[in-house]
N, C-alpha and C positions, 0 to 999 in steps of 0.2 A: 504494500500500499504506499501511497504518497501523500505527503502533507501538501494540500492545495491552498495556497495564499495568493492574494492580489499583490501586484507590484506597487512599490512606492506607498506602502501603508505601514502603520505602527499597530502592533497587537500587544495586548496585556497577556502574559503567559504564566501558567502555574503547573509544575511538574506533579504529578501523581504517581507513586510507586505501587504497583500491583504485583503481588507474587501469585502468578498463575500456576506454579507448581504445587500449590496446596488446593485442596478441595474441601470447602469452597474456596475461591480466590480470596486472598487477604490483602488489605491495604497497609503497606509499610509506611505510608507517608508520615503518619503521626509519630512513629518512633524516630524516624530520621529528623524531623522537625524538633522533637524533644532533645535530640543529641546534636543540635545544629553547630555547636562549636567544635565538633569532630567531624563535620562534613562540608563538602564544597561541590556544588554543581557547576559544571563548565560546558560551554556551547562553542563548537568550532564549525564554521561554514566552509564549504568548499563548492565553489570559489569563495574566497575570503571577501572579495569585493566584486561589484559589476553584476551583470545579468545572472540571476539564479541565487544570489547570495542574501544571507540574512544576518543581521548584526544584533548582538544581544546587549542591553544597556539597563540601568536602573535596577540592579539585582538587590534582593532582599538581604538583610544583615543578620548575623548571628547575635546571640545574647552578649557578646563582647564588643559588637559594633563592626565586626570583620565581615567580609563577603560570605555569604551562603548561597545566594543565587537560586533559591528554589522557586521564587517568583521574579518577574522582571518584564522587560519589553523586548520584543522582536521588531526590527525595522527591515522591511524587505526593500531590495534594490529593484532593477529592471526586470522585465519577464525574461524567464529562462529557467533551466533546470540546475539542480545542484544536490548536495547532501548536507545534512546537519548531524554532527555527532554530539550527543548529550553524554557526559561522563559524570558520575558521582564518585568523588574521592572520599575516603575514609582516613581520618587522621592525617590531612595534608600538612606539610611543613611550611608552606607558603600560601596563605589564603588570599594574598594579592595576585596570585598568578592567573593567567589567562589561557594557559595550556595545561593538559594533564601531566606532561613531563616536568614542567616548571612547578607545579603544585606539590609534587612529591606525595608520600602516603600510598595507600593502596587503592586500586580501583575496585568499588563495590559493584557499579553497574556501568555498562557502556552500550549505548544504542545508536545505530546509524539509520537516520530517516532520510528517504528521498523526498526532496523538495521540488515542487512545481510552482513557480510564480506565473500566473496567467489571469 
């Protein structure tokens, strides 16, 4: 499936974490929010700019005022196709980072979404 968004728009976003390996499916979002100082959501668009890209901004903060990014804004660029990688880091060593490698810690979840701006 692809995420379909309009070009040149701003969207408010919120990540919800569902564990579909359990029956019934469980929502893990509350647990991660309760442990927000130990987690960091990161968003990487490919391409980084131009047609098909999505930029993340205005991310939510953790209880210590550092980046948590469970909510924020996506701003789309021109019409086109790309991907958006969403990564949840556990115990990041650098909460100011914008990439998973720079954040350190362990990757709890990583999802690559196809994006269509049309």
